[in-house]
Every structure is written in C-alpha cells, then in structure tokens.
C-alpha positions in Angstrom: 59.7 15.7 -178.9 56.5 17.2 -177.6 56.1 17.3 -173.9 54.2 14.4 -172.4 52.6 14.6 -169.0 53.8 11.8 -166.7 51.6 9.9 -164.3 52.2 11.4 -160.9 53.4 8.1 -159.6 55.6 7.1 -162.5 59.0 7.9 -161.1 58.1 6.7 -157.6 56.9 3.3 -158.9 59.9 2.9 -161.2 62.4 3.8 -158.5 60.7 1.3 -156.1 62.2 -1.5 -158.2 65.7 -0.3 -157.3 64.9 0.9 -153.8 66.4 -2.0 -151.8 69.7 -2.9 -153.4 71.8 -5.8 -152.2 74.9 -5.0 -150.2 78.4 -5.6 -151.7 80.4 -7.7 -149.3 84.0 -8.9 -149.5 85.2 -11.9 -147.5 86.0 -12.2 -144.7 83.1 -10.3 -143.1 80.1 -10.7 -140.9 76.5 -9.6 -140.6 74.4 -9.0 -137.5 70.8 -9.2 -138.3 67.7 -8.2 -136.2 64.0 -8.3 -137.0 61.5 -6.4 -134.8 57.7 -6.7 -134.7 55.1 -5.3 -132.3 53.5 -8.1 -130.4 50.0 -7.1 -131.4 48.4 -5.5 -134.4 51.8 -5.1 -136.2 50.3 -4.2 -139.6 48.7 -1.0 -138.1 51.6 0.0 -136.0 53.0 3.6 -135.8 55.5 3.6 -138.8 56.9 6.9 -137.5 58.0 5.1 -134.3 60.1 2.8 -136.5 61.9 5.7 -138.1 62.3 7.4 -134.8 64.0 4.3 -133.4 66.3 4.1 -136.5 67.2 7.8 -136.1 68.0 7.2 -132.4 70.6 4.7 -133.6 72.0 6.8 -136.4 72.4 9.8 -134.0 74.8 7.7 -131.9 77.1 7.4 -134.9 76.4 10.8 -136.4 75.0 9.3 -139.5 72.7 11.0 -142.0 68.9 10.6 -141.4 66.6 8.9 -143.9 63.9 10.8 -145.7 60.7 11.5 -143.7 58.7 8.9 -145.6 61.5 6.4 -146.2 60.9 2.7 -145.8 64.5 1.7 -146.2 68.0 3.1 -145.5 71.5 2.0 -146.2 74.6 3.8 -145.1 77.7 4.0 -142.9 77.5 4.0 -139.1 81.0 4.4 -137.8 83.1 1.5 -139.1 80.1 -0.5 -140.0 77.4 -0.4 -142.6 73.7 -0.5 -141.7 70.8 -1.6 -143.9 67.3 -0.8 -142.5 64.1 -2.0 -144.1 60.5 -1.4 -143.0 58.0 -4.1 -144.0 54.2 -4.6 -143.5 54.6 -6.3 -140.1 58.2 -6.0 -139.1 61.3 -3.9 -139.3 64.8 -5.3 -140.0 68.3 -4.0 -139.2 71.4 -5.6 -140.7 74.9 -4.5 -139.7 77.8 -5.5 -142.0 81.4 -5.4 -140.8 84.7 -6.4 -142.2 86.8 -9.3 -140.9 85.9 -12.2 -138.6 87.0 -12.9 -135.1 88.8 -16.0 -133.9 85.7 -16.9 -131.9 83.0 -18.0 -134.3 79.7 -16.2 -133.9 81.0 -14.1 -131.1 77.9 -12.5 -129.4 79.9 -9.4 -128.8 79.3 -8.6 -132.5 75.7 -7.8 -131.6 76.9 -5.1 -129.3 76.6 -2.7 -132.2 73.0 -2.5 -131.1 73.2 -0.8 -127.7 71.3 -2.4 -124.9 69.4 0.8 -123.9 68.5 1.3 -127.6 67.1 -2.2 -127.8 65.0 -1.7 -124.7 63.2 1.2 -126.4 62.5 -0.8 -129.6 59.1 -0.4 -131.3 58.3 -4.1 -130.9 59.9 -7.3 -129.8 62.5 -9.5 -131.5 61.1 -11.9 -134.1 64.5 -13.3 -134.9 68.2 -12.3 -134.9 71.1 -13.9 -136.6 74.9 -13.8 -136.8 76.3 -14.6 -140.2 80.0 -15.4 -140.7 81.4 -15.0 -144.2 84.8 -16.3 -145.1 86.7 -17.9 -148.0 86.0 -21.6 -148.6 88.9 -23.9 -147.5 89.1 -27.5 -148.4 86.1 -29.7 -147.7 87.6 -31.5 -144.7 88.2 -28.2 -143.0 84.7 -27.0 -143.8 83.2 -30.3 -142.4 85.2 -29.9 -139.2 84.1 -26.3 -138.7 80.5 -27.3 -139.3 80.7 -30.0 -136.7 82.1 -27.6 -134.2 79.7 -24.7 -134.9 76.3 -26.4 -135.4 74.1 -29.2 -134.0 74.7 -32.1 -136.4 71.1 -33.5 -136.4 69.7 -30.1 -137.4 72.5 -29.0 -139.7 71.5 -28.0 -143.3 74.3 -27.3 -145.7 74.6 -27.0 -149.5 76.5 -25.3 -152.2 74.5 -22.6 -154.0 74.5 -20.6 -157.2 76.6 -23.0 -159.3 79.1 -23.7 -156.5 79.7 -20.0 -155.8 79.4 -20.5 -152.1 78.6 -23.0 -149.4 76.0 -22.0 -146.9 75.1 -23.7 -143.6 72.8 -23.3 -140.6 71.1 -25.5 -138.0 68.3 -23.0 -137.5 68.7 -23.2 -133.7 68.9 -20.4 -131.2 72.3 -20.3 -129.6 72.9 -19.4 -125.9 73.2 -15.7 -126.8 69.8 -15.8 -128.4 70.8 -15.7 -132.1 70.6 -17.9 -135.1 73.9 -18.9 -136.6 74.6 -19.0 -140.4 77.9 -19.6 -142.2 78.9 -18.7 -145.7 82.0 -20.1 -147.3 82.8 -18.3 -150.6 84.5 -20.0 -153.6 87.2 -18.3 -155.5 85.9 -15.9 -158.0 82.6 -15.1 -156.2 82.0 -11.4 -156.6 81.0 -8.9 -153.8 77.5 -8.4 -155.2 76.8 -12.1 -155.4 78.1 -12.4 -151.8 75.7 -9.7 -150.7 72.8 -11.4 -152.4 73.6 -14.7 -150.7 73.7 -13.1 -147.3 70.5 -11.1 -148.0 68.7 -14.3 -149.1 69.8 -16.1 -145.9 68.4 -13.2 -143.8 65.1 -13.3 -145.7 64.8 -17.1 -145.4 65.2 -16.8 -141.6 62.8 -13.8 -141.3 60.0 -15.2 -143.4 60.4 -18.6 -141.7 60.0 -17.0 -138.3 57.1 -14.8 -139.4 55.2 -17.8 -141.0 55.6 -19.8 -137.8 53.4 -17.3 -136.1 50.6 -18.9 -137.9 51.3 -22.2 -136.2 51.2 -20.4 -132.8 47.9 -19.0 -133.8 46.6 -22.5 -134.7 47.7 -23.9 -131.3 45.8 -21.1 -129.5 42.7 -21.8 -131.6 42.9 -25.6 -130.9 40.8 -25.8 -127.7 38.2 -23.3 -128.9 37.8 -25.0 -132.2 37.4 -28.4 -130.4 34.7 -27.0 -128.2 32.8 -25.4 -131.1 33.1 -28.7 -133.1 31.5 -30.6 -130.1 28.7 -28.0 -129.9 28.1 -28.2 -133.6 27.9 -32.0 -133.5 25.5 -31.9 -130.6 23.3 -29.4 -132.3 23.3 -31.5 -135.5 22.2 -34.5 -133.5 19.4 -32.3 -131.9 18.1 -31.6 -135.4 17.0 -35.2 -135.9 15.7 -35.6 -132.3 11.9 -35.6 -132.1 11.8 -34.0 -128.6 14.1 -31.1 -129.6 12.6 -27.6 -130.1 13.7 -26.4 -133.6 13.6 -22.7 -132.6 15.9 -23.2 -129.6 18.2 -25.4 -131.7 18.3 -22.8 -134.4 19.3 -20.0 -132.0 22.1 -22.1 -130.5 23.3 -23.1 -134.0 23.4 -19.5 -135.2 25.4 -18.6 -132.1 28.0 -21.3 -132.9 28.1 -20.1 -136.5 28.6 -16.5 -135.4 31.5 -17.6 -133.1 33.1 -19.6 -136.0 32.8 -16.5 -138.3 34.4 -14.3 -135.6 37.3 -16.7 -135.2 37.8 -16.9 -138.9 37.7 -13.2 -139.3 40.2 -12.6 -136.5 42.6 -15.2 -138.0 42.2 -14.5 -141.7 45.0 -12.0 -141.7 47.5 -14.3 -139.9 46.5 -17.2 -142.1 46.9 -15.2 -145.3 50.3 -13.7 -144.1 51.5 -17.2 -143.2 50.7 -18.4 -146.7 52.5 -15.5 -148.3 55.6 -15.9 -146.0 55.7 -19.6 -146.8 55.7 -18.8 -150.5 58.6 -16.4 -150.0 60.6 -18.9 -148.0 60.2 -21.5 -150.8 61.1 -18.9 -153.5 64.2 -17.7 -151.6 65.5 -21.2 -151.2 64.7 -22.0 -154.8 66.7 -19.1 -156.2 69.8 -20.4 -154.3 69.9 -23.4 -156.7 71.2 -25.7 -154.0 73.4 -28.8 -154.5 74.1 -31.4 -151.9 77.4 -31.3 -149.9 78.8 -34.6 -148.7 75.4 -36.2 -148.5 74.0 -33.7 -145.9 70.5 -32.3 -146.1 70.0 -29.1 -148.0 68.0 -26.1 -146.8 65.1 -27.3 -149.0 65.1 -30.7 -147.4 65.3 -29.3 -143.9 62.3 -27.1 -144.7 60.4 -30.1 -146.1 61.0 -32.2 -143.0 60.8 -29.6 -140.3 59.0 -26.6 -141.7 56.4 -27.8 -144.2 54.5 -29.9 -141.7 53.9 -26.8 -139.6 52.6 -24.9 -142.7 50.4 -27.8 -143.6 48.9 -27.7 -140.1 48.1 -24.0 -140.6 46.5 -24.7 -144.0 44.5 -27.6 -142.7 43.3 -25.6 -139.7 42.2 -22.8 -142.0 40.3 -25.2 -144.2 38.8 -26.9 -141.1 37.5 -23.5 -139.9 35.9 -22.8 -143.2 34.3 -26.2 -143.4 32.9 -25.9 -139.9 31.5 -22.5 -140.8 30.0 -23.9 -144.0 28.6 -26.9 -142.1 27.0 -24.6 -139.5 25.5 -22.4 -142.2 24.1 -25.4 -144.1 22.7 -26.8 -140.9 21.1 -23.5 -140.1 19.5 -23.3 -143.5 18.1 -26.8 -143.1 16.9 -26.0 -139.6 15.3 -22.8 -140.8 13.5 -24.8 -143.5 12.3 -27.2 -140.8 11.0 -24.3 -138.7 9.3 -22.8 -141.8 7.7 -26.2 -142.6 6.5 -26.5 -139.0 5.1 -22.9 -139.1 3.4 -23.6 -142.4 1.7 -26.7 -140.9 0.7 -24.5 -137.9 -0.7 -21.9 -140.3 -2.6 -24.5 -142.2 -4.1 -25.8 -138.9 -5.0 -22.2 -138.0 -6.6 -21.6 -141.3 -8.6 -24.9 -141.0 -9.7 -23.8 -137.5 -10.7 -20.4 -138.9 -12.7 -22.2 -141.6 -14.5 -24.3 -139.0 -15.2 -21.2 -136.9 -16.5 -19.4 -140.0 -18.8 -22.3 -140.8 -20.1 -22.4 -137.3 -20.5 -18.7 -137.4 -22.5 -19.0 -140.6 -24.7 -21.6 -139.2 -25.2 -19.5 -136.1 -26.0 -16.5 -138.3 -28.6 -18.5 -140.2 -30.1 -19.7 -137.0 -30.2 -16.2 -135.6 -31.6 -15.0 -138.9 -34.5 -17.5 -138.6 -35.2 -16.5 -135.1 -35.0 -12.8 -136.2 -37.6 -13.4 -138.8 -39.9 -15.1 -136.2 -39.4 -12.3 -133.7 -39.9 -9.5 -136.3 -42.9 -11.3 -137.7 -44.4 -11.7 -134.2 -44.2 -7.9 -133.6 -45.3 -7.1 -137.1 -48.4 -9.3 -136.9 -49.3 -7.8 -133.6 -49.0 -4.3 -135.0 -50.9 -5.3 -138.2 -53.7 -6.9 -136.1 -54.1 -3.6 -134.1 -53.9 -1.5 -137.2 -56.5 -3.6 -139.2 -58.8 -4.5 -136.3 -61.4 -1.9 -137.3 -61.4 -3.0 -140.9 -61.7 -6.7 -139.8 -64.7 -5.8 -137.6 -66.5 -4.0 -140.4 -65.8 -7.0 -142.7 -67.3 -9.3 -140.1 -63.9 -11.1 -139.6 -63.0 -12.0 -136.1 -59.7 -11.1 -134.6 -58.3 -14.7 -134.4 -59.3 -15.3 -138.0 -57.8 -12.0 -139.1 -54.6 -12.7 -137.2 -54.4 -16.2 -138.9 -54.8 -14.6 -142.3 -52.1 -11.9 -141.6 -49.5 -14.1 -140.1 -48.3 -15.9 -143.3 -48.4 -12.7 -145.2 -46.3 -10.8 -142.7 -43.9 -13.7 -142.2 -43.4 -13.9 -146.0 -42.7 -10.2 -146.3 -40.3 -10.1 -143.3 -38.4 -13.1 -144.7 -38.2 -11.5 -148.1 -36.9 -8.2 -146.7 -34.3 -9.9 -144.5 -33.1 -12.1 -147.4 -32.8 -9.1 -149.7 -30.9 -7.1 -147.1 -28.5 -10.0 -146.5 -27.9 -10.5 -150.2 -27.2 -6.8 -150.7 -24.6 -6.8 -147.8 -22.9 -9.9 -149.2 
C-alpha cells in the first residue's frame, strides 16, 4: 500500500481510549482510595507538582517513574499496586492489596500513604475511602455484617451487574476520616469485572464529593444574593416613584447588575463542574444495573433522597442568578428609556425656548432696523441739506422747505438700501 501520512495526534488520541484500564482484582482484597484537590483554583494548579508528589511516593518503594507528561500511572509499589490518575481539578491515588484483615475497614490499611508524604500533598483531601472485597456468603451473614459495619438509616445496598456482586455503603465518614464501602462477590465473577466494580465505587464517591462543592458555593452566595435581591427590588420600586431621580436610580441599578454579573462569572465554572459531576454520578450508578437487596434502598434511591436535592439547589441558584441578572438588565433598559424620554422632553423644551428667543431676537432686530433707518436718514438728510443748500438758495427754495422735500426721498432710499442688504445676507 502507498504510504499515508497520519495526523500528528492520531496515535495519541487512539491510545487515550485505553489509557486508564480497570484493575484486575481477586477476592479477598482491599482498596485504599484518596482524592486530593487544591483548595483554590484547582483547574489551573501546577500539574508538575502532582507528578512530583507521585514520584516522591514511588521513590519510597523504588518503583518506576511515570512519563514526564503522564496523567495516569499503574504499577507495583512493594507488595501493593498503585493506580494514580490526574483529572481537571483533582488527583486520585488508589492502592490495591490482597487479603482482608479480621478487623473490617482497619484504618491501618491507609498507612500505605506515609504521614509526612500526606503533609506535603499538592492539595487537600476531597475524599478517601476504604473498600473491602470478599466472597459473598449467605444473605443472613451479609445482612449481619452490614448491620455491624454501617449506619442502618444511611445504608445503601444492592446487587449489581446481573447479581455479579453485592455492594454497600452508608456514605458516612468513619472516625478515621474515611468512607466505607463493601463488595461481596458472587461465584464466577471475574477479576476484571471486580476491578470495574471497585473503580465505579471510587468514581461515584469522588464525583459525588466534587459535585457537593457546588452546594457549598451556593451557601456562601446566599447572603450576598439576598442582599442584591433586596437592592434590586428597592430600585424597581424607585422606578415608579415620582420623586426618584432616574439618573441616580440608573447608576445604582447598573451597579447591582455589575455585581450580579461578577458573581455569575465567578461561579459559572463551579456550577458547570457540578452539573458535569452530577451527570457522571448518575451515569456510574446507572451502569451498575442495581437490583434491590432485602428491601433496602439502592445507591440510586439514596442519591435521589439525599443527593439530588442538593443538586437541584445548585441548579435553582444558578437559574436564580441568571434571572436576577436578566431582570436587572431589563430594568436598566427600561430606566434608560425613561431617562431618554425625559431628556427628549427637555430637549423639546429647550428647542421651544430657543424658538421663542429667536422670535424675540427677530422682533428686536426689526425694531433696531427701523431705528437704524431713522438714524441713518436723519444724518443723511442733514448732509443732503448742507450739500444742496446753495442749489436751494439759487432756486428760491428755503431751507425748511428743501429739508421737507429731501426727507421722504432720503428715508425711502435708506430703507430700500437696508432692506436690500438684509435680503442679500439672508
């Protein structure tokens, strides 16, 4: 075949689909799970610090380092296996070990993560979990174990993947600071399916914890939104008050709108991330294909009762912010229209006043023009009288009679010249 030039990203994109394989787990075993996230601005954190923290852990066990630009790693660390994944906002560590102890969910299992290493983590703990995996005994034994291990009122338990396993958790933090999850495997469940089940449980817990950050953001915004809502309502009332000054109300309204837009811009990422994480939680629970166990609530029912209301609160707050911003913008438009109408009325009054002044000026001009004709005629008649005095004497016309004869002639000529000059100028 002739050589075909590949897109430079072809292999990278194809390999990305296989970059995060599920672990293969054989019961009995356990998993210790840890998710870390910087407290602020996690999406723009230093990704190199995440890898440096991973390498510090690998060096303690003499394990091989990941590639410089790797976003995931899976390998042996001593007698355990470690799966590391780097996500947009958080980094996860999952340690898998064989066998289970006599003490369920022994916090000493988490000692695989050294204390001094945890203190230097690039972030804070979002969640951590201990997952116990063992073969499924009879239902009575399972029910007794669940009663001992979990809080009954919060317990969610179901069989998953066509009765391949039974999973359980109460989604509560135990005294050691970890979530507890149990997996009881049915006979014939393969190692890869076991690994997928454990991985799904870790993802459900992580995405649940990350989406709940949106609820914390909503609670922080509550007082500010309430204050802005009061200000917005007051300004809306001012719009219809006769004594209110539209310009001042408009400035205050634009200030409220700017604050709402700032809050919305600062919260848009968290609201969008919460929506995405919620969808992932629902999807991960859906692929488990749950069935009820002894009439107890399933993971899906637990989320519907305890988790979904929090997510609806986030959605409603986001919608309320948008509606408040739109309302402020519409009110601003209406108020600007009111100000424009008022200014147009003022402009009309100003134009009418200018017309009146122009009319008065025209009248004054005509008055002055008449006086000017008289004044010019007076001097012209005087000059004409002096100039024509000898001629009038020779003609036997007296000076008063000559002046009387010249006056209408001179006045007519002056009036004609002034009128002609004014017409030419106009």
